[in-house]
N, C-alpha and C positions, 0 to 999 in steps of 0.2 A: 755036065749032068749034076755033079756035086754042088756047083755054084747055084744052079737052079733050085735044088732042094733046099739049100740054106736060105735062099732068098724067099722061097715060099714059106718056110718055117717061120722066118722072122715076120713076114706079112701076116701069117696066121695068128701069131702072138699079138700083133698090133690090133688085128680085127677083134680078137678076144677081149683085149683091154677096152676097146671102144664099146663092145657089147656089155661089159660089166660096169661102165661108167654110171648109168642111171642108178644101179643098186648101191654103188660106192658113195655116190653123191648124197644119198639119203641118210648115211651114217654120220655120227658126230664123234669121232675118235677122241677128240680133246676132252670129252666129258667123262669118259670111263677109264682112260689110261690103260687100255688093254691092247696087247699086240694082236692085231687082226688085219684082214685085208684092207680095211678102210684106213687104219692108223698108218700102215705102211705106205699106202698110196698118197695120203695127204702129207706124210713126212717129206716126201720128195717135193711137194709143192709148197712146203712151209717156209722155205728160205729163198731169198732172191739169189744167193750165191749158187745153190743147187740148180735153180731154174735157168740161170744164165749159162752155166756150164753144160747142162743137158741140151738146151736149145742150140748152143754153139756147136756141139757135136753134130747135130743134124745139119746145121749150116755148112760146116766144114765138109761133111760127107757129100752134100750136094755140090759143093765147089770142086771137090776132087773128081766126081763123076765116076763112071765105070764101076769096077768092083768096090771102089771106096764107098759107094752109096750104101752098101750093106755090110762091108767088112769092118769099117770104123765103128758104126753103132753096135755091131755084134760084139766086137772086142771089148768095147766099153761095158756092155751088159755083163759079159762073162766075168771080167775082172772085178766088176763091182760086186758080184756075188762072192768072189773070193775075199774082197775087202770086208764085206758084211759079216762073213764067218769069222774073220780075224777080229772084228770089232766085238763080237759076242764072246769069243774064246780068250782073246788077249786084250783086255781093256787097259787103258792108261798109256798107250803109245803117244809120245809128244808130237807136236807140230802138225797135227792133222788139219786143224783149222787153217794154218798157214798154207798147207798143201792145197786145200780147197780153193783158197783165194788165188794162189799161184796158177791153178788150173784155168781160171777165168782169163787171166792175162796171157797165158801161153796160147790158149785157143783163140782169143781175140787177135793176138799178134799174128798167128799163123793164117787166120782168115784174111785179115787186113793186108798182110804181106803177099798173099797169094803165091807163095813159093811152091812149085810142084814138088811133091814128095812121093817116093814109092809107096804103094798101097800098104805093104807090110810095115813100113816105118810109121805110117799114119796109124795103123792098128796098134803098134807097140806104144806109141805116145798116148793114144786114147785109153788103152788098157792101164798104163801106168797112172794116169790121172784118175781113172775110175777107182783105183784102190783107196784113195783118200775119201771119195764120196761114199763108197760102200762101207768103209770103216765107220764113218760118222753115222750112217744109218744103223749099223749093227750095234754100236756102243750105246746109242740112244733108244734102242728098242725097249718098250715097256717090259717089266719083269713078269707080268701076268699075261697069259694068253698063248697064242700059237706063233712060234717063230716062223713056221712054214707059211702061214697066211700073211704075216707081216712082210716076209721076204718077197713073196709073190706080189704083194701090194706095191712095194717100192720099185719092183721091176716093171710093173705095169705103168706106174707113174713116169718112170724113166723113159719107157718106150713111147708113151704119149708125147712127151716133150721132144724126144728125138724126131718123131714123126712130124711134129709141128715145125721144127726147125728145117727139116729136110723138105717137106712138102711146101712150106711157105717160101723157101728160097727158090725151089724149082719153078714155082708159079711166078715169082717176081722176076726171075731170069728170063722167062718167056714174055712177060708183059712189059718189062722195062729194058734191061740189058744184062748180058751174062756177068758183067763185072759188079753187079749190085751186091754180091756176097761180100765184097771188100768193104762196102759201106756198112753192112751189117756187122762185120768184124769190128769196125770202129765203134759201133754201138755197143758191142759186147765189152770192149775196153772201157768205154765211158760208164757202163753199168758196173764194171768192177771197181772203178774209182769211187762211184757212189756208195757201193757196199762197204769199201774200206773206210770212207769218211763216216758212214753211219755207225759202223762198229767201233770206231775210235771215239765217237761221241757218246757211245753207250758205256765206255769204260769209266 
C-alpha cells in the first residue's frame, strides 16, 4: 500500500511538471536574474553535466526494475532538496563541481556494468550523488526572488529528465532488447568525457 502511494505521488508530480511546461517555456529567466519557477527549471537544463546525471538516474532506475524504478529517482529528488538548502545556507563548500562530474562517471559505470544492487543501496548512491547537484542549484540561486519557486522549478526539471531517462529506456528495452541500458550507460560515460574535455578547454 505504501509503495503504491509513493509511486502515485511521484507520478502526480511528474504530471504536474508536464502540465506546467508550456507556462515555464514562455519565460526567459536569463533575462531578469530572478529566482522563480522558470529560472529553477532552466537551471537544471542549463548544463550538460546536470542533464547527463539526471537522465542517467532514470536509465539506471529502469535497468534496476521493480521498486528501483521509483525508489532511486525519489531518493535523488529528496536528497537534492537537502543539497539545495545546504547550498543556500552554507556556500563555499569545495569540490562540488568535481562531485558533479564524478556522479556522471559513477552512474555511467553502474549502468554499463549492469551489476545488480539492492534497491536500498541504489537509493543511497543516488541520494549521495544528488547532494552535489542540489548544492550547485542552491548556491547558484539568484539573490532576488522566491527560493520556494526556484526550488520547485529545479525539482520539476529534475523529474522531467528522470522521466525521460526512465521512459525512454523502458521503451527501448521493449523495442530492441533488455540489455540496451548498458549501451546507454556507455553513452553516459562518453558524455562525461566530453564534458570534462569541454571544461578543461574553457580553463
